[in-house]
mmCIF file as Biopython writes it, N, C-alpha, C and O atoms, coordinates in Angstrom:
data_model
#
loop_
_atom_site.group_PDB
_atom_site.id
_atom_site.type_symbol
_atom_site.label_atom_id
_atom_site.label_alt_id
_atom_site.label_comp_id
_atom_site.label_asym_id
_atom_site.label_entity_id
_atom_site.label_seq_id
_atom_site.pdbx_PDB_ins_code
_atom_site.Cartn_x
_atom_site.Cartn_y
_atom_site.Cartn_z
_atom_site.occupancy
_atom_site.B_iso_or_equiv
_atom_site.auth_seq_id
_atom_site.auth_asym_id
_atom_site.pdbx_PDB_model_num
ATOM 1   N N  . LEU A ? 1  ? -9.116 0.032  36.803 1.0 0.0 1  A 1 
ATOM 2   C CA . LEU A ? 1  ? -7.930 -0.003 36.236 1.0 0.0 1  A 1 
ATOM 3   C C  . LEU A ? 1  ? -7.897 1.973  35.347 1.0 0.0 1  A 1 
ATOM 4   O O  . LEU A ? 1  ? -6.906 2.617  35.003 1.0 0.0 1  A 1 
ATOM 5   N N  . LYS A ? 2  ? -8.862 2.225  35.288 1.0 0.0 2  A 1 
ATOM 6   C CA . LYS A ? 2  ? -9.108 3.769  34.407 1.0 0.0 2  A 1 
ATOM 7   C C  . LYS A ? 2  ? -8.894 4.852  36.336 1.0 0.0 2  A 1 
ATOM 8   O O  . LYS A ? 2  ? -9.191 6.035  36.505 1.0 0.0 2  A 1 
ATOM 9   N N  . HIS A ? 3  ? -8.651 4.443  36.790 1.0 0.0 3  A 1 
ATOM 10  C CA . HIS A ? 3  ? -8.150 5.291  38.215 1.0 0.0 3  A 1 
ATOM 11  C C  . HIS A ? 3  ? -6.814 4.548  38.412 1.0 0.0 3  A 1 
ATOM 12  O O  . HIS A ? 3  ? -6.007 5.102  39.158 1.0 0.0 3  A 1 
ATOM 13  N N  . ILE A ? 4  ? -6.603 3.841  38.075 1.0 0.0 4  A 1 
ATOM 14  C CA . ILE A ? 4  ? -4.786 3.196  38.744 1.0 0.0 4  A 1 
ATOM 15  C C  . ILE A ? 4  ? -3.959 3.498  37.633 1.0 0.0 4  A 1 
ATOM 16  O O  . ILE A ? 4  ? -2.784 3.722  37.924 1.0 0.0 4  A 1 
ATOM 17  N N  . LEU A ? 5  ? -4.311 3.570  36.266 1.0 0.0 5  A 1 
ATOM 18  C CA . LEU A ? 5  ? -3.301 4.293  35.432 1.0 0.0 5  A 1 
ATOM 19  C C  . LEU A ? 5  ? -3.120 5.587  35.446 1.0 0.0 5  A 1 
ATOM 20  O O  . LEU A ? 5  ? -1.965 5.895  35.739 1.0 0.0 5  A 1 
ATOM 21  N N  . PRO A ? 6  ? -3.990 6.662  35.192 1.0 0.0 6  A 1 
ATOM 22  C CA . PRO A ? 6  ? -3.681 7.962  35.657 1.0 0.0 6  A 1 
ATOM 23  C C  . PRO A ? 6  ? -2.373 8.183  36.565 1.0 0.0 6  A 1 
ATOM 24  O O  . PRO A ? 6  ? -1.308 8.729  36.274 1.0 0.0 6  A 1 
ATOM 25  N N  . ASN A ? 7  ? -2.794 7.591  37.739 1.0 0.0 7  A 1 
ATOM 26  C CA . ASN A ? 7  ? -2.117 7.631  39.079 1.0 0.0 7  A 1 
ATOM 27  C C  . ASN A ? 7  ? -0.528 7.351  39.123 1.0 0.0 7  A 1 
ATOM 28  O O  . ASN A ? 7  ? 0.385  7.670  39.884 1.0 0.0 7  A 1 
ATOM 29  N N  . CYS A ? 8  ? -0.674 6.399  37.615 1.0 0.0 8  A 1 
ATOM 30  C CA . CYS A ? 8  ? 0.946  5.325  37.737 1.0 0.0 8  A 1 
ATOM 31  C C  . CYS A ? 8  ? 1.842  6.098  36.531 1.0 0.0 8  A 1 
ATOM 32  O O  . CYS A ? 8  ? 2.964  5.732  36.180 1.0 0.0 8  A 1 
ATOM 33  N N  . ILE A ? 9  ? 1.126  7.209  35.992 1.0 0.0 9  A 1 
ATOM 34  C CA . ILE A ? 9  ? 2.286  7.831  34.393 1.0 0.0 9  A 1 
ATOM 35  C C  . ILE A ? 9  ? 3.316  8.383  35.151 1.0 0.0 9  A 1 
ATOM 36  O O  . ILE A ? 9  ? 4.465  7.968  34.999 1.0 0.0 9  A 1 
ATOM 37  N N  . SER A ? 10 ? 2.934  9.668  36.314 1.0 0.0 10 A 1 
ATOM 38  C CA . SER A ? 10 ? 4.221  10.830 36.918 1.0 0.0 10 A 1 
ATOM 39  C C  . SER A ? 10 ? 5.473  9.649  37.285 1.0 0.0 10 A 1 
ATOM 40  O O  . SER A ? 10 ? 6.610  9.614  36.814 1.0 0.0 10 A 1 
ATOM 41  N N  . PRO A ? 11 ? 4.845  8.716  38.283 1.0 0.0 11 A 1 
ATOM 42  C CA . PRO A ? 11 ? 5.951  7.899  38.638 1.0 0.0 11 A 1 
ATOM 43  C C  . PRO A ? 11 ? 7.008  7.242  37.300 1.0 0.0 11 A 1 
ATOM 44  O O  . PRO A ? 11 ? 8.236  7.218  37.209 1.0 0.0 11 A 1 
ATOM 45  N N  . ILE A ? 12 ? 6.214  6.880  36.612 1.0 0.0 12 A 1 
ATOM 46  C CA . ILE A ? 12 ? 6.866  6.272  35.832 1.0 0.0 12 A 1 
ATOM 47  C C  . ILE A ? 12 ? 7.276  6.851  34.572 1.0 0.0 12 A 1 
ATOM 48  O O  . ILE A ? 12 ? 7.566  6.101  33.640 1.0 0.0 12 A 1 
ATOM 49  N N  . MET A ? 13 ? 7.329  8.052  34.451 1.0 0.0 13 A 1 
ATOM 50  C CA . MET A ? 13 ? 7.898  9.223  33.837 1.0 0.0 13 A 1 
ATOM 51  C C  . MET A ? 13 ? 9.322  10.011 34.987 1.0 0.0 13 A 1 
ATOM 52  O O  . MET A ? 13 ? 10.405 10.393 34.544 1.0 0.0 13 A 1 
ATOM 53  N N  . VAL A ? 14 ? 9.058  10.051 35.910 1.0 0.0 14 A 1 
ATOM 54  C CA . VAL A ? 14 ? 10.115 10.323 36.624 1.0 0.0 14 A 1 
ATOM 55  C C  . VAL A ? 14 ? 11.084 9.281  36.201 1.0 0.0 14 A 1 
ATOM 56  O O  . VAL A ? 14 ? 12.002 9.651  35.469 1.0 0.0 14 A 1 
ATOM 57  N N  . GLN A ? 15 ? 11.018 7.995  36.561 1.0 0.0 15 A 1 
ATOM 58  C CA . GLN A ? 15 ? 11.844 6.892  36.362 1.0 0.0 15 A 1 
ATOM 59  C C  . GLN A ? 15 ? 12.458 6.914  35.622 1.0 0.0 15 A 1 
ATOM 60  O O  . GLN A ? 15 ? 13.687 6.911  35.692 1.0 0.0 15 A 1 
ATOM 61  N N  . ALA A ? 16 ? 11.576 6.954  34.363 1.0 0.0 16 A 1 
ATOM 62  C CA . ALA A ? 16 ? 12.310 6.988  32.740 1.0 0.0 16 A 1 
ATOM 63  C C  . ALA A ? 16 ? 13.593 7.925  32.375 1.0 0.0 16 A 1 
ATOM 64  O O  . ALA A ? 16 ? 14.580 7.835  31.646 1.0 0.0 16 A 1 
ATOM 65  N N  . SER A ? 17 ? 13.047 8.859  33.266 1.0 0.0 17 A 1 
ATOM 66  C CA . SER A ? 17 ? 14.150 10.616 33.053 1.0 0.0 17 A 1 
ATOM 67  C C  . SER A ? 17 ? 15.184 10.056 33.610 1.0 0.0 17 A 1 
ATOM 68  O O  . SER A ? 17 ? 16.304 10.009 33.100 1.0 0.0 17 A 1 
ATOM 69  N N  . MET A ? 18 ? 14.763 9.449  35.048 1.0 0.0 18 A 1 
ATOM 70  C CA . MET A ? 18 ? 16.441 8.900  35.963 1.0 0.0 18 A 1 
ATOM 71  C C  . MET A ? 18 ? 17.272 8.344  35.471 1.0 0.0 18 A 1 
ATOM 72  O O  . MET A ? 18 ? 18.479 8.587  35.484 1.0 0.0 18 A 1 
ATOM 73  N N  . ASP A ? 19 ? 16.335 6.997  34.660 1.0 0.0 19 A 1 
ATOM 74  C CA . ASP A ? 19 ? 17.198 6.052  33.735 1.0 0.0 19 A 1 
ATOM 75  C C  . ASP A ? 19 ? 17.852 6.466  32.939 1.0 0.0 19 A 1 
ATOM 76  O O  . ASP A ? 19 ? 18.959 5.969  32.734 1.0 0.0 19 A 1 
ATOM 77  N N  . LEU A ? 20 ? 17.374 7.546  32.202 1.0 0.0 20 A 1 
ATOM 78  C CA . LEU A ? 20 ? 17.699 8.079  30.436 1.0 0.0 20 A 1 
ATOM 79  C C  . LEU A ? 20 ? 19.366 9.004  30.924 1.0 0.0 20 A 1 
ATOM 80  O O  . LEU A ? 20 ? 20.096 9.487  30.059 1.0 0.0 20 A 1 
ATOM 81  N N  . GLY A ? 21 ? 19.676 9.075  32.408 1.0 0.0 21 A 1 
ATOM 82  C CA . GLY A ? 21 ? 20.431 10.665 32.476 1.0 0.0 21 A 1 
ATOM 83  C C  . GLY A ? 21 ? 21.609 9.154  33.220 1.0 0.0 21 A 1 
ATOM 84  O O  . GLY A ? 21 ? 22.837 9.161  33.145 1.0 0.0 21 A 1 
ATOM 85  N N  . GLY A ? 22 ? 20.630 7.860  33.973 1.0 0.0 22 A 1 
ATOM 86  C CA . GLY A ? 22 ? 21.881 6.702  34.265 1.0 0.0 22 A 1 
ATOM 87  C C  . GLY A ? 22 ? 22.527 6.497  32.842 1.0 0.0 22 A 1 
ATOM 88  O O  . GLY A ? 22 ? 23.745 6.663  32.773 1.0 0.0 22 A 1 
ATOM 89  N N  . ILE A ? 23 ? 21.864 6.167  31.743 1.0 0.0 23 A 1 
ATOM 90  C CA . ILE A ? 23 ? 22.416 5.696  30.526 1.0 0.0 23 A 1 
ATOM 91  C C  . ILE A ? 23 ? 23.573 6.712  29.870 1.0 0.0 23 A 1 
ATOM 92  O O  . ILE A ? 23 ? 24.756 6.521  29.590 1.0 0.0 23 A 1 
ATOM 93  N N  . ILE A ? 24 ? 22.910 7.593  29.782 1.0 0.0 24 A 1 
ATOM 94  C CA . ILE A ? 24 ? 24.095 8.359  29.184 1.0 0.0 24 A 1 
ATOM 95  C C  . ILE A ? 24 ? 25.299 9.000  30.064 1.0 0.0 24 A 1 
ATOM 96  O O  . ILE A ? 24 ? 26.165 9.662  29.492 1.0 0.0 24 A 1 
ATOM 97  N N  . LEU A ? 25 ? 25.341 8.767  31.628 1.0 0.0 25 A 1 
ATOM 98  C CA . LEU A ? 25 ? 26.154 8.933  31.810 1.0 0.0 25 A 1 
ATOM 99  C C  . LEU A ? 25 ? 27.238 7.867  31.751 1.0 0.0 25 A 1 
ATOM 100 O O  . LEU A ? 25 ? 28.395 8.131  31.423 1.0 0.0 25 A 1 
ATOM 101 N N  . THR A ? 26 ? 26.818 6.664  32.079 1.0 0.0 26 A 1 
ATOM 102 C CA . THR A ? 26 ? 27.066 4.789  31.305 1.0 0.0 26 A 1 
ATOM 103 C C  . THR A ? 26 ? 28.168 5.153  30.424 1.0 0.0 26 A 1 
ATOM 104 O O  . THR A ? 26 ? 29.384 5.348  30.430 1.0 0.0 26 A 1 
ATOM 105 N N  . LEU A ? 27 ? 27.004 5.147  29.556 1.0 0.0 27 A 1 
ATOM 106 C CA . LEU A ? 27 ? 27.779 6.072  27.830 1.0 0.0 27 A 1 
ATOM 107 C C  . LEU A ? 27 ? 28.949 6.828  27.996 1.0 0.0 27 A 1 
ATOM 108 O O  . LEU A ? 27 ? 29.860 6.359  27.314 1.0 0.0 27 A 1 
ATOM 109 N N  . ALA A ? 28 ? 29.210 7.632  28.521 1.0 0.0 28 A 1 
ATOM 110 C CA . ALA A ? 28 ? 30.180 8.497  28.881 1.0 0.0 28 A 1 
ATOM 111 C C  . ALA A ? 28 ? 31.346 7.873  29.355 1.0 0.0 28 A 1 
ATOM 112 O O  . ALA A ? 28 ? 32.499 7.840  28.928 1.0 0.0 28 A 1 
ATOM 113 N N  . ALA A ? 29 ? 30.822 7.414  30.276 1.0 0.0 29 A 1 
ATOM 114 C CA . ALA A ? 29 ? 32.034 6.606  31.434 1.0 0.0 29 A 1 
ATOM 115 C C  . ALA A ? 29 ? 32.480 5.834  30.265 1.0 0.0 29 A 1 
ATOM 116 O O  . ALA A ? 29 ? 33.323 6.404  29.572 1.0 0.0 29 A 1 
ATOM 117 N N  . PHE A ? 30 ? 32.067 4.548  29.856 1.0 0.0 30 A 1 
ATOM 118 C CA . PHE A ? 30 ? 32.504 3.884  28.836 1.0 0.0 30 A 1 
ATOM 119 C C  . PHE A ? 30 ? 33.303 4.186  27.612 1.0 0.0 30 A 1 
ATOM 120 O O  . PHE A ? 30 ? 34.335 3.596  27.295 1.0 0.0 30 A 1 
ATOM 121 N N  . LYS A ? 31 ? 32.466 5.616  26.644 1.0 0.0 31 A 1 
ATOM 122 C CA . LYS A ? 31 ? 33.457 6.225  25.579 1.0 0.0 31 A 1 
ATOM 123 C C  . LYS A ? 31 ? 34.986 6.836  26.722 1.0 0.0 31 A 1 
ATOM 124 O O  . LYS A ? 31 ? 36.073 6.714  26.156 1.0 0.0 31 A 1 
ATOM 125 N N  . PHE A ? 32 ? 35.038 7.411  28.135 1.0 0.0 32 A 1 
ATOM 126 C CA . PHE A ? 32 ? 36.016 7.883  28.243 1.0 0.0 32 A 1 
ATOM 127 C C  . PHE A ? 32 ? 37.317 6.468  29.069 1.0 0.0 32 A 1 
ATOM 128 O O  . PHE A ? 32 ? 38.482 6.848  29.195 1.0 0.0 32 A 1 
ATOM 129 N N  . PHE A ? 33 ? 37.086 5.503  29.375 1.0 0.0 33 A 1 
ATOM 130 C CA . PHE A ? 33 ? 37.811 3.962  29.251 1.0 0.0 33 A 1 
ATOM 131 C C  . PHE A ? 33 ? 38.031 3.243  28.359 1.0 0.0 33 A 1 
ATOM 132 O O  . PHE A ? 33 ? 38.682 2.208  28.502 1.0 0.0 33 A 1 
ATOM 133 N N  . ARG A ? 34 ? 37.384 3.755  26.899 1.0 0.0 34 A 1 
ATOM 134 C CA . ARG A ? 34 ? 37.731 3.527  25.827 1.0 0.0 34 A 1 
ATOM 135 C C  . ARG A ? 34 ? 37.152 1.873  25.662 1.0 0.0 34 A 1 
ATOM 136 O O  . ARG A ? 34 ? 37.790 1.094  24.953 1.0 0.0 34 A 1 
ATOM 137 N N  . ILE A ? 35 ? 36.040 1.477  26.297 1.0 0.0 35 A 1 
ATOM 138 C CA . ILE A ? 35 ? 35.140 0.645  26.211 1.0 0.0 35 A 1 
ATOM 139 C C  . ILE A ? 35 ? 33.983 0.494  25.293 1.0 0.0 35 A 1 
ATOM 140 O O  . ILE A ? 35 ? 33.687 -0.559 24.728 1.0 0.0 35 A 1 
ATOM 141 N N  . GLY A ? 36 ? 33.459 1.425  25.204 1.0 0.0 36 A 1 
ATOM 142 C CA . GLY A ? 36 ? 32.354 1.758  24.164 1.0 0.0 36 A 1 
ATOM 143 C C  . GLY A ? 36 ? 32.585 1.082  22.879 1.0 0.0 36 A 1 
ATOM 144 O O  . GLY A ? 36 ? 33.557 0.327  22.882 1.0 0.0 36 A 1 
ATOM 145 N N  . CYS A ? 37 ? 31.806 1.190  21.587 1.0 0.0 37 A 1 
ATOM 146 C CA . CYS A ? 37 ? 31.468 0.266  20.560 1.0 0.0 37 A 1 
ATOM 147 C C  . CYS A ? 37 ? 32.678 1.657  19.433 1.0 0.0 37 A 1 
ATOM 148 O O  . CYS A ? 37 ? 33.045 2.833  19.434 1.0 0.0 37 A 1 
ATOM 149 N N  . SER A ? 38 ? 32.827 0.118  18.516 1.0 0.0 38 A 1 
ATOM 150 C CA . SER A ? 38 ? 34.285 0.907  17.610 1.0 0.0 38 A 1 
ATOM 151 C C  . SER A ? 38 ? 33.613 2.023  16.773 1.0 0.0 38 A 1 
ATOM 152 O O  . SER A ? 38 ? 32.553 2.618  16.965 1.0 0.0 38 A 1 
ATOM 153 N N  . SER A ? 39 ? 34.336 2.110  16.001 1.0 0.0 39 A 1 
ATOM 154 C CA . SER A ? 39 ? 34.526 3.277  14.801 1.0 0.0 39 A 1 
ATOM 155 C C  . SER A ? 39 ? 33.259 3.307  14.005 1.0 0.0 39 A 1 
ATOM 156 O O  . SER A ? 39 ? 32.499 4.242  14.257 1.0 0.0 39 A 1 
ATOM 157 N N  . PRO A ? 40 ? 32.865 2.364  12.996 1.0 0.0 40 A 1 
ATOM 158 C CA . PRO A ? 40 ? 31.824 2.754  12.177 1.0 0.0 40 A 1 
ATOM 159 C C  . PRO A ? 40 ? 30.625 2.960  13.114 1.0 0.0 40 A 1 
ATOM 160 O O  . PRO A ? 40 ? 29.689 3.647  12.705 1.0 0.0 40 A 1 
ATOM 161 N N  . TYR A ? 41 ? 30.581 2.427  14.319 1.0 0.0 41 A 1 
ATOM 162 C CA . TYR A ? 41 ? 29.185 2.581  15.345 1.0 0.0 41 A 1 
ATOM 163 C C  . TYR A ? 41 ? 29.570 3.385  16.722 1.0 0.0 41 A 1 
ATOM 164 O O  . TYR A ? 41 ? 29.487 2.987  17.884 1.0 0.0 41 A 1 
ATOM 165 N N  . SER A ? 42 ? 29.974 4.530  16.260 1.0 0.0 42 A 1 
ATOM 166 C CA . SER A ? 42 ? 29.832 5.533  17.545 1.0 0.0 42 A 1 
ATOM 167 C C  . SER A ? 42 ? 29.160 5.949  17.866 1.0 0.0 42 A 1 
ATOM 168 O O  . SER A ? 42 ? 28.030 6.005  17.380 1.0 0.0 42 A 1 
ATOM 169 N N  . GLY A ? 43 ? 29.650 6.561  19.094 1.0 0.0 43 A 1 
ATOM 170 C CA . GLY A ? 43 ? 28.046 7.453  19.761 1.0 0.0 43 A 1 
ATOM 171 C C  . GLY A ? 43 ? 27.052 8.365  18.767 1.0 0.0 43 A 1 
ATOM 172 O O  . GLY A ? 43 ? 27.313 8.282  17.566 1.0 0.0 43 A 1 
ATOM 173 N N  . VAL A ? 44 ? 25.910 9.249  19.168 1.0 0.0 44 A 1 
ATOM 174 C CA . VAL A ? 44 ? 25.323 9.898  18.364 1.0 0.0 44 A 1 
ATOM 175 C C  . VAL A ? 44 ? 25.948 10.734 18.132 1.0 0.0 44 A 1 
ATOM 176 O O  . VAL A ? 44 ? 26.267 10.728 16.943 1.0 0.0 44 A 1 
ATOM 177 N N  . GLY A ? 45 ? 26.561 11.996 18.996 1.0 0.0 45 A 1 
ATOM 178 C CA . GLY A ? 45 ? 27.553 13.267 19.004 1.0 0.0 45 A 1 
ATOM 179 C C  . GLY A ? 45 ? 28.394 12.692 17.600 1.0 0.0 45 A 1 
ATOM 180 O O  . GLY A ? 45 ? 28.351 13.364 16.570 1.0 0.0 45 A 1 
ATOM 181 N N  . PHE A ? 46 ? 29.052 11.572 17.647 1.0 0.0 46 A 1 
ATOM 182 C CA . PHE A ? 46 ? 29.775 11.505 16.661 1.0 0.0 46 A 1 
ATOM 183 C C  . PHE A ? 46 ? 28.995 10.931 15.105 1.0 0.0 46 A 1 
ATOM 184 O O  . PHE A ? 46 ? 29.697 10.632 14.139 1.0 0.0 46 A 1 
ATOM 185 N N  . ASP A ? 47 ? 27.702 10.856 15.072 1.0 0.0 47 A 1 
ATOM 186 C CA . ASP A ? 47 ? 27.577 10.343 13.781 1.0 0.0 47 A 1 
ATOM 187 C C  . ASP A ? 47 ? 26.660 11.597 13.188 1.0 0.0 47 A 1 
ATOM 188 O O  . ASP A ? 47 ? 26.405 11.634 11.984 1.0 0.0 47 A 1 
ATOM 189 N N  . ASN A ? 48 ? 26.134 12.718 14.183 1.0 0.0 48 A 1 
ATOM 190 C CA . ASN A ? 48 ? 25.764 13.968 13.542 1.0 0.0 48 A 1 
ATOM 191 C C  . ASN A ? 48 ? 27.055 14.767 13.946 1.0 0.0 48 A 1 
ATOM 192 O O  . ASN A ? 48 ? 26.690 15.853 14.397 1.0 0.0 48 A 1 
ATOM 193 N N  . GLN A ? 49 ? 28.219 14.668 13.958 1.0 0.0 49 A 1 
ATOM 194 C CA . GLN A ? 49 ? 29.456 15.503 13.724 1.0 0.0 49 A 1 
ATOM 195 C C  . GLN A ? 49 ? 29.428 16.782 14.851 1.0 0.0 49 A 1 
ATOM 196 O O  . GLN A ? 49 ? 29.471 17.962 14.503 1.0 0.0 49 A 1 
ATOM 197 N N  . TYR A ? 50 ? 29.387 16.555 15.555 1.0 0.0 50 A 1 
ATOM 198 C CA . TYR A ? 50 ? 28.900 17.307 17.082 1.0 0.0 50 A 1 
ATOM 199 C C  . TYR A ? 50 ? 30.258 17.435 17.540 1.0 0.0 50 A 1 
ATOM 200 O O  . TYR A ? 50 ? 30.494 17.938 18.639 1.0 0.0 50 A 1 
#
């Protein structure tokens, strides 16, 4: 296990970063088509006044 786990961390980090980009793109598409969440639960940028 101590030989396998260090070699798995790099691909897991790459996959997580790719998934994060996909999530952001999906949320942006939902917001564009007005499918996203309603006003009290807006996106993070709206909550922080960006």
